[in-house]
Structure formats: C-alpha cells, structure tokens
C-alpha positions in Angstrom: 0.0 0.0 0.0 1.3 3.4 -0.9 2.0 6.0 1.8 2.5 9.7 0.9 4.9 12.2 2.4 4.1 15.9 2.3 6.7 17.7 0.2 7.6 21.3 -0.8 5.7 22.7 -3.8 9.1 23.6 -5.3 10.1 20.0 -5.5 12.1 18.2 -8.2 9.3 15.8 -8.8 9.0 14.3 -12.3 5.2 14.2 -12.2 4.8 16.8 -15.0 6.5 14.4 -17.4 5.5 11.1 -15.9 3.8 9.7 -19.0 6.8 10.5 -21.2 9.2 9.0 -18.6 7.2 5.8 -18.3 7.2 5.4 -22.1 10.9 6.1 -22.3 11.9 3.6 -19.6 9.2 1.0 -20.6 9.0 -2.4 -19.1 12.7 -3.4 -19.2 14.4 0.0 -19.0 16.1 2.2 -21.6 19.0 0.8 -23.6 21.4 2.4 -21.2 19.6 0.6 -18.3 19.8 -2.7 -20.0 23.3 -2.6 -21.4 25.3 -0.5 -19.0 23.6 0.4 -15.7 21.8 -2.7 -14.5 24.7 -5.1 -15.4 27.0 -2.7 -13.5 24.7 -2.6 -10.5 24.4 -6.4 -10.4 28.2 -6.6 -10.3 28.5 -4.0 -7.6 25.8 -5.5 -5.4 27.0 -9.1 -6.2 23.5 -10.4 -6.9 23.6 -14.2 -6.9 21.0 -16.2 -8.7 19.2 -17.9 -7.1 19.5 -16.2 -3.8 20.3 -18.4 -0.9 19.1 -15.9 1.8 16.7 -13.0 1.8 17.8 -9.7 0.3 16.1 -6.4 1.3 16.6 -3.6 -1.3 15.6 0.1 -1.0 15.6 2.0 -4.2 15.4 5.8 -3.8 13.9 7.9 -6.7 12.6 4.6 -8.1 10.5 6.1 -10.8 8.1 3.6 -12.4 9.8 0.7 -10.8 12.0 -0.7 -13.6 14.8 -1.8 -11.1 12.3 -3.9 -9.2 11.2 -5.6 -12.4 14.9 -6.3 -13.3 16.1 -7.7 -10.1 13.6 -10.4 -9.1 13.9 -13.4 -6.9 11.4 -15.1 -4.5 13.8 -14.2 -1.7 14.2 -10.5 -2.8 12.2 -7.9 -1.0 12.0 -4.4 -2.6 10.9 -1.0 -1.3 10.7 1.9 -3.7 10.4 5.6 -2.9 9.8 8.4 -5.3 8.6 12.0 -5.2 6.1 11.6 -8.0 2.8 10.1 -7.0 2.0 9.4 -10.6 5.2 7.4 -11.2 4.6 5.4 -7.9 1.1 4.6 -9.1 2.5 3.3 -12.4 5.1 1.3 -10.5 2.4 -0.3 -8.5 0.5 -1.2 -11.6 3.5 -2.7 -13.3 4.9 -4.5 -10.3 2.0 -6.1 -8.5 3.9 -8.3 -6.1 3.7 -9.0 -2.4 7.5 -8.6 -2.3 7.4 -5.0 -3.5 6.2 -1.9 -1.5 6.1 1.7 -2.6 6.0 5.1 -0.9 5.6 8.6 -2.2 8.2 10.8 -0.6 11.3 13.0 -0.8 14.6 11.1 -0.6 16.1 14.2 1.2 13.5 14.1 3.9 13.3 10.5 5.0 14.3 10.9 8.6 12.4 12.6 11.4 14.2 14.8 14.1 14.4 11.7 16.3 16.3 9.9 13.6 13.5 7.5 12.7 12.2 7.0 9.2 9.1 8.9 8.2 7.8 5.6 6.7 7.3 2.3 8.5 10.8 1.1 7.6 13.0 -0.4 10.3 16.4 0.9 11.2 19.3 -1.1 9.8 17.0 -3.4 7.8 18.3 -3.1 4.2 21.1 -5.0 2.5 21.2 -2.7 -0.5 20.2 0.9 -1.3 20.4 2.3 -4.8 20.0 5.8 -6.3 20.1 5.5 -10.0 20.5 8.7 -12.2 18.7 10.8 -9.6 21.1 12.2 -7.0 22.0 15.0 -9.4 18.4 16.1 -9.1 18.4 16.2 -5.3 19.2 19.5 -3.7 21.1 18.2 -0.6 23.4 15.2 -0.2 23.9 14.9 3.6 20.3 14.0 4.5 20.3 11.2 1.8 23.5 9.7 3.2 22.2 10.0 6.8 19.1 8.0 5.7 21.4 5.4 4.1 23.4 5.2 7.3 20.2 4.7 9.3 18.4 2.2 7.1 21.3 0.0 5.8 22.4 -3.0 7.8 26.0 -3.0 9.0 28.1 -3.7 5.9 25.1 -2.9 3.8 25.8 -1.4 0.4 24.8 1.9 -1.1 25.2 2.2 -4.9 24.8 5.6 -6.5 24.8 5.9 -10.3 25.1 9.4 -11.8 26.0 11.0 -15.1 29.8 11.4 -14.8 30.3 14.7 -12.9 33.7 15.3 -14.4 32.8 15.0 -18.1 29.0 15.4 -18.3 28.2 18.8 -17.0 25.0 20.4 -18.5 25.8 23.7 -20.2 29.4 23.4 -19.2 30.8 20.5 -21.3 30.5 19.3 -24.8 32.1 17.4 -27.7 34.4 19.2 -30.1 35.9 18.0 -33.3 39.6 18.8 -33.8 39.9 19.0 -37.6 43.7 19.4 -37.6 44.4 16.3 -35.6 41.3 14.4 -36.8 40.3 13.9 -33.1 37.2 14.1 -31.0 37.7 16.0 -27.8 35.8 16.6 -24.7 35.8 20.2 -23.5 34.8 21.7 -20.2 34.0 25.3 -19.1 33.7 24.6 -15.4 34.0 21.7 -13.0 34.9 22.6 -9.3 32.1 25.0 -8.8 28.9 23.4 -7.4 25.9 24.9 -9.2 22.2 24.5 -9.9 21.7 24.2 -13.6 18.1 24.3 -15.1 17.8 21.7 -17.9 15.0 20.2 -20.0 13.5 17.3 -18.2 12.9 15.4 -21.4 15.2 16.7 -24.0 14.1 14.0 -26.5 10.8 15.9 -26.9 11.5 19.1 -29.0 8.2 20.6 -27.9 8.9 20.2 -24.2 9.2 23.2 -21.9 9.4 21.3 -18.6 12.5 22.3 -16.8 14.2 20.5 -13.8 17.2 21.5 -11.7 20.4 19.6 -12.2 22.8 20.0 -9.2 26.3 19.7 -10.4 28.9 18.8 -7.8 32.6 17.9 -8.2 33.6 14.4 -7.3 35.1 15.5 -3.9 31.6 16.6 -2.8 30.3 13.0 -3.1 33.3 11.3 -1.6 33.7 13.7 1.4 30.0 13.8 2.4 29.7 10.1 2.2 32.7 9.7 4.5 31.4 12.3 6.9 28.1 10.3 7.1 30.0 7.1 8.1 29.8 5.5 4.7 33.0 4.0 3.4 33.6 4.3 -0.3 35.2 1.0 -1.2 34.7 1.0 -5.0 34.2 3.4 -7.9 33.5 2.5 -11.5 33.3 4.7 -14.7 31.1 3.4 -17.4 31.2 4.3 -21.1 28.3 4.4 -23.5 27.5 1.1 -25.3 26.3 2.9 -28.4 28.5 2.6 -31.4 29.0 5.0 -34.3 27.7 5.0 -37.8 30.4 4.3 -40.5 32.2 7.5 -41.6 35.6 8.9 -41.9 35.3 10.1 -38.3 33.8 6.9 -36.8 37.0 5.5 -35.4 38.0 8.7 -33.7 34.5 9.2 -32.4 34.4 5.7 -31.0 37.8 6.0 -29.4 36.7 9.2 -27.6 33.5 7.5 -26.3 35.7 4.7 -24.8 38.0 7.3 -23.2 35.4 9.6 -21.6 32.9 7.8 -19.5 29.2 8.7 -19.6 28.3 7.3 -16.1 30.0 7.0 -12.7 29.0 4.5 -10.0 30.0 4.8 -6.4 29.7 2.0 -3.9 29.8 2.8 -0.2 29.5 0.5 2.7 27.9 1.1 6.1 30.9 0.6 8.3 29.0 0.1 11.5 
C-alpha cells in the first residue's frame, strides 16, 4: 500500500513528465539501463541467482519501478520511494507483487528529528540501497546519506549511479571535433564550482518546456560527504556508453573518444557500523 509524504511545492518531482518518462523507460528500461547500468549494479551488489538468503533492497527515486522488475527473486524484497505520485502509481500497476512496497516521498526528507524514518521502515534493515541517475536532481546530499546510514544494515551497500560529474556537466561541457588532428575532444568550461543548472527534463521531446534543476557537484563533494556520514567508499567505476558509431571517416575517432570519456559513474559505499 502506498504512503504519501508531504513535500515542498518547489520540489524536483518528475510528475509533469510522468507519461513520457514511463514510455521512455518502458517495461525493461532504456538501452542504457539494459546494457550498462543494470549489469553494473548487479556486479557492484554481487547479486547471486538464485538467492540463498533474503535480500532487502531500498531504491530511492525509483520512478516507475524498472529496477524492481529487473532484479527479481522469490527471496528478494523491494521498497521503492519516489517524489512523483503518478510514477509510484505506475510502478504499483507494473509491479503487483507482495515482495514490493512503494511510498511517495522525498529522498532528502526520509528521517524525522528523532532519527526514525518517516515511513514504516525499520532501522538497519536493508542489505542494499540504490539511487540511479537521480542524486544529481536532489538539492542536498547529507540527509540522503544519513538515511542510508540509518536504514542500511552493518556492511550494507549503497550504490549511487550518476552522469559522470567530471565530463557530463550540463551547459558546461561538450564534444568538439579537432579537424587538424582528426580527433574528437571533450571540452569543459567549469567543474569545481557546485551549481544548480536548469535543464529540460525530457530533451528528447523538441516541444517540451518542462525544466528541472540539475545540481552539479565535483567528485570530492560526493566522496567527502559520504565519508562524513560514516559510509566508506570502497569502489568506484566509470562506465562508457554502449552505443556505437555510424560508419564514416570520423567513426574510429568518435568511438575512441567514447571509450575514453565515461558517460556514467557508479559509487559503492559500505555502512561501516
């Protein structure tokens, strides 16, 4: 059963584009989910099939529940939380299972002043917590990490997947073709400055005017705040795009650049309690 948490009207909810997002992700995820992100998460979480013991998994900013449809096992128990009531309703429709529960809520406001979760979730009860392509849309990191520290079991794993903060900075990075050296280059205009950048929420729709904030932070902001929250970063991976290039006189150079400049970054942190 869904429970709703009150949120600020100036939230970063994707409710305005929920229909487009559900169609984009679909039943099995986007091509990036299927070929890069979910295989990477399975490796970082070390999902064994079949499971030999129960696994409890919390997915923040779960959207329409594609992760819960991807990682299934009779012994796997999922909880998904998202700010969009519409996306949670879609997730419930797509994932009608007694092993999956959903809540409408803000990932940056999961803990009460007494340190307890605002939802009926027990302290130190999850083996895994994931945040997939969403932390860059959250205004504050520390309350999210504190919730992970509170809800993860000792030695539980937090996996955060983001667009690479060093190379994929909206309005501050781009590809550039070097005609002289016949080389594709990645250029940056800023990196160390944390900033809120308004971007189109669904850039694939040329008629869209729905904007959402992207919170750019340098890598040190993630590593340091995770450590301050008592979460030990034990592994980091950088994932390139799986998409190839159409045959042309530039295709070899373009493909080489794609393999050198990662599109995604995944951070794994352990609750060291």
